[in-house]
C-alpha positions as CSV (number, residue, x, y, z in Angstrom):
1,M,101.5,93.1,106.0
2,P,102.5,91.0,104.1
3,E,99.4,88.8,104.3
4,L,98.8,85.5,102.5
5,P,98.7,86.9,98.9
6,E,101.8,88.9,99.4
7,V,103.8,86.0,100.9
8,E,102.6,83.8,98.1
9,N,103.9,86.3,95.5
10,I,107.2,86.5,97.3
11,K,107.4,82.7,97.1
12,I,106.5,82.7,93.4
13,G,109.1,85.2,92.5
14,L,111.8,83.9,94.8
15,K,111.5,80.2,94.2
16,P,113.1,79.9,90.7
17,N,116.0,82.1,91.8
18,V,117.0,80.1,94.9
19,V,116.0,76.5,94.6
20,G,119.0,74.2,93.8
21,K,121.5,76.7,95.1
22,R,123.7,76.3,98.2
23,I,124.2,78.8,101.0
24,L,128.0,79.4,101.4
25,D,127.9,82.1,104.1
26,V,125.6,84.5,106.0
27,K,126.4,87.9,107.3
28,F,124.4,89.9,109.9
29,S,123.9,93.6,110.2
30,E,125.5,95.4,113.2
31,L,122.0,96.0,114.5
32,V,121.3,92.3,114.6
33,I,124.6,91.5,116.2
34,N,124.3,94.2,118.8
35,S,120.7,93.2,119.7
36,H,121.9,89.6,120.3
37,L,124.7,90.8,122.5
38,A,122.1,92.6,124.5
39,A,119.9,89.5,124.5
40,R,117.1,91.2,122.5
41,Y,117.3,88.9,119.5
42,A,116.2,91.2,116.8
43,L,115.0,89.4,113.6
44,V,117.0,86.1,114.1
45,K,115.2,84.3,116.9
46,S,118.0,81.8,117.8
47,K,121.6,82.4,118.7
48,L,123.5,83.7,115.7
49,K,126.2,81.0,116.0
50,Y,123.6,78.3,116.0
51,F,121.7,79.9,113.1
52,K,124.9,80.3,111.0
53,E,126.3,76.9,111.6
54,N,123.0,75.3,110.6
55,I,122.5,77.4,107.5
56,I,126.0,77.4,105.9
57,D,126.7,74.7,103.3
58,K,123.0,73.8,103.1
59,K,121.3,73.4,99.7
60,I,117.9,74.9,99.1
61,L,115.7,72.1,97.9
62,S,112.4,74.0,97.8
63,L,110.6,77.1,99.0
64,E,107.1,76.8,100.4
65,R,104.5,79.0,102.2
66,R,102.3,78.2,105.3
67,G,99.8,81.0,106.1
68,K,101.9,84.2,106.3
69,Y,105.2,82.2,106.8
70,L,107.7,81.4,104.1
71,Y,110.0,78.5,104.7
72,F,113.1,77.2,102.9
73,I,113.4,73.4,102.8
74,L,117.1,72.7,103.1
75,D,118.9,69.4,102.6
76,K,118.9,69.2,106.3
77,G,116.5,71.3,108.3
78,Y,114.4,74.4,107.5
79,M,114.8,78.2,107.5
80,I,111.5,79.8,108.4
81,T,110.7,83.5,107.8
82,H,107.8,85.7,109.0
83,F,107.9,89.1,107.4
84,G,106.3,91.1,110.2
85,M,105.3,94.5,108.7
86,T,108.0,95.3,106.3
87,G,110.2,92.2,105.6
88,A,111.4,91.5,102.1
89,Y,113.8,89.2,100.2
90,F,115.9,90.1,97.2
91,V,118.2,88.0,95.0
92,V,120.9,90.3,93.5
93,N,124.4,90.2,92.1
94,S,125.4,93.2,94.1
95,I,123.7,95.3,96.8
96,D,123.4,98.3,94.4
97,E,120.7,96.3,92.5
98,I,118.3,96.9,95.4
99,K,116.8,100.1,94.1
100,N,114.3,100.8,96.9
101,K,116.4,103.1,99.2
102,N,114.6,102.0,102.4
103,Y,115.2,98.3,101.7
104,N,118.8,98.9,100.6
105,K,119.4,100.8,103.8
106,H,117.8,98.3,106.1
107,R,119.3,95.1,104.9
108,H,120.0,92.8,107.9
109,L,121.0,89.3,106.6
110,I,123.0,88.6,103.5
111,F,123.3,85.0,102.3
112,K,126.0,84.3,99.8
113,L,124.9,81.6,97.3
114,D,127.1,79.3,95.3
115,S,125.8,80.9,92.1
116,G,127.7,84.1,93.2
117,E,124.4,85.8,93.9
118,L,123.3,87.3,97.2
119,L,120.0,86.5,98.9
120,V,119.3,89.6,101.0
121,Y,116.7,89.9,103.8
122,S,115.7,93.5,104.5
123,D,113.3,94.8,107.1
124,I,112.6,98.5,107.6
125,R,110.7,98.2,110.9
126,R,112.4,95.0,112.1
127,F,109.3,93.1,113.2
128,G,110.2,90.1,111.0
129,E,111.5,86.8,112.3
130,L,113.9,84.2,110.9
131,R,114.8,80.9,112.5
132,F,116.3,77.5,111.8
133,V,114.5,74.4,112.9
134,D,115.4,70.8,112.5
135,N,111.9,69.4,112.3
136,I,109.1,71.6,110.9
137,E,106.4,69.4,112.3
138,E,107.5,70.5,115.8
139,F,107.2,74.2,114.9
140,K,104.3,75.2,117.1
141,P,103.0,78.2,115.1
142,F,102.3,75.8,112.2
143,N,100.6,73.3,114.4
144,N,98.2,76.0,115.7
145,L,97.2,77.3,112.2
146,A,93.9,76.5,110.5
147,P,94.2,74.5,107.2
148,E,95.2,76.5,104.2
149,P,92.1,78.3,102.9
150,F,92.3,76.6,99.5
151,S,92.3,73.1,101.0
152,E,89.2,70.9,101.1
153,H,89.0,70.9,104.9
154,A,89.3,74.6,105.4
155,L,85.5,75.5,105.2
156,D,84.5,72.7,107.7
157,H,87.3,73.9,110.1
158,F,86.1,77.5,109.8
159,M,82.5,76.6,110.5
160,E,83.4,74.4,113.4
161,K,85.5,77.2,115.0
162,L,82.8,79.9,114.6
163,D,80.3,77.6,116.1
164,S,82.5,76.6,119.0
165,K,82.0,77.7,122.6
166,R,85.4,79.4,122.6
167,Y,84.8,81.6,119.5
168,C,81.0,82.0,119.0
169,M,80.8,85.1,121.2
170,Q,83.7,86.9,119.7
171,K,83.7,89.7,117.0
172,I,83.9,88.4,113.5
173,K,86.6,90.8,112.5
174,A,88.8,89.5,115.4
175,L,88.1,85.9,114.3
176,L,89.2,86.6,110.7
177,L,92.6,87.7,112.1
178,E,92.9,84.6,114.3
179,G,95.2,82.2,112.5
180,S,93.6,79.2,114.3
181,V,90.3,80.1,112.7
182,F,91.3,81.2,109.2
183,C,94.8,80.9,107.9
184,G,96.5,83.8,106.2
185,C,94.0,86.7,106.5
186,G,95.3,90.0,107.9
187,N,93.8,93.4,108.5
188,I,93.5,94.5,104.9
189,Y,91.6,91.6,103.5
190,A,89.4,91.3,106.7
191,C,88.3,94.9,106.2
192,E,87.7,94.4,102.5
193,I,85.7,91.2,102.8
194,L,83.5,92.4,105.6
195,Y,82.6,95.5,103.6
196,Q,81.9,93.3,100.5
197,E,79.6,91.1,102.5
198,K,78.0,94.0,104.3
199,I,78.9,92.6,107.7
200,H,79.7,94.9,110.6
201,P,83.2,94.1,112.0
202,E,81.8,94.0,115.6
203,K,79.1,91.5,114.8
204,L,79.5,88.3,116.9
205,A,80.1,85.0,115.2
206,C,76.9,83.6,116.8
207,E,74.9,86.5,115.2
208,L,75.7,85.3,111.7
209,S,73.5,82.7,110.0
210,H,75.0,79.5,108.6
211,E,74.6,80.8,105.1
212,E,76.4,84.1,106.0
213,K,79.3,82.2,107.4
214,V,79.6,80.0,104.4
215,R,79.4,82.9,102.0
216,L,81.9,84.9,104.0
217,F,84.4,82.1,103.9
218,K,84.0,81.4,100.1
219,S,84.1,85.1,99.3
220,L,87.3,85.6,101.3
221,V,89.0,82.7,99.5
222,K,88.0,84.2,96.1
223,M,89.4,87.6,97.2
224,L,92.7,86.0,98.3
225,E,93.0,84.1,95.0
226,F,92.3,87.3,93.0
227,S,94.8,89.2,95.1
228,I,97.5,86.6,94.3
229,E,96.7,87.1,90.6
230,Q,97.1,90.8,91.1
231,G,100.5,90.4,92.9
232,G,99.2,91.4,96.3
233,S,98.6,94.8,97.8
234,T,101.4,97.4,97.9
235,I,100.2,99.9,100.6
236,S,103.6,101.4,101.6
237,D,106.6,99.1,101.6
238,Y,105.6,95.7,100.3
239,V,107.5,94.7,97.1
240,H,108.2,91.5,95.2
241,S,111.6,89.9,95.3
242,D,112.4,91.7,92.0
243,G,111.4,95.1,93.5
244,S,108.1,95.4,91.6
245,E,104.9,96.3,93.3
246,G,101.5,94.6,93.6
247,N,98.3,95.8,92.0
248,M,95.6,94.7,94.5
249,Q,95.5,98.0,96.3
250,N,93.8,99.5,93.2
251,F,90.8,97.2,93.9
252,H,90.4,98.1,97.6
253,K,86.9,99.4,98.4
254,I,87.2,100.3,102.1
255,Y,90.7,99.8,103.5
256,G,92.4,103.2,104.0
257,K,89.5,105.1,102.3
258,K,87.7,108.1,103.6
259,V,84.4,107.3,101.8
260,C,83.0,104.0,100.6
261,P,82.1,103.3,97.0
262,L,78.6,104.5,97.7
263,G,79.8,107.9,99.1
264,H,79.3,107.2,102.8
265,T,81.9,108.3,105.4
266,V,84.2,105.5,106.4
267,E,84.8,105.1,110.2
268,N,87.4,103.2,112.2
269,L,87.2,100.8,115.1
270,I,90.1,99.3,117.0
271,I,89.6,95.5,117.0
272,K,92.5,93.2,118.1
273,T,94.8,96.2,118.2
274,R,94.1,96.8,114.5
275,S,92.3,99.7,112.9
276,S,89.1,98.4,111.3
277,H,87.8,100.5,108.4
278,Y,84.1,100.1,107.9
279,C,81.0,101.9,106.6
280,P,78.3,102.3,109.3
281,Q,75.7,102.8,106.5
282,C,76.6,99.7,104.4
283,Q,77.6,97.5,107.4
284,K,74.9,97.8,109.9
285,K,75.3,96.0,113.3
């Protein structure tokens, strides 16, 4: 968390409030500063002096998303954010406007904008990442990502990967979480779509028919589109940049449930270090 729908909603809410504004200053929390002094580089993944020098006095020209990443297009360079598990941005006139106590407490970067507002990055568990890059085309994580799922080439890419020698013998749940196979899907939507399509999470890619693979891809895209419309899933800490919550969690069928919609007991498997919620009755191997 956040996955593609959540990051897209952060972008939608944040974009009109930051585009066209200039960053005048940036302050780091003591935790970030101390981690850098100890060479642990919490949150900011480049030296603080370098980050600050390249961010200050830059105008935000646009705000875009790539997979689960959000990136600010500056008049020179880019600021890239991955939210980890609990990252969030807020645009406020004062810190007191951040009503969520956890996010208010765990604010780690505060950007002063020329509008007088503050762009605040908060991260409760501190798994997020921020960095400045000169050339986004040289940012390796983007180069390794599959096409955006809504693009015309995404289905062909997905089918090619599932049929490839490298991936055909891997579990389908693991492949849905693999950004080079499908861009932007995380644990929640992988569990949900496999339940919807009645596919066991441990089923190998080679065990799925061509038709099943196509249907899985198209259904997942529709689910992501619907989740974007619903504002994403608020499970614990995810909120929009205005502090409001998503609504998609109200449509979940299997993730975090004890019984499936048909009344069967939900079980868990650990796949790719993530807990995979599934119904052994509805999703037979």
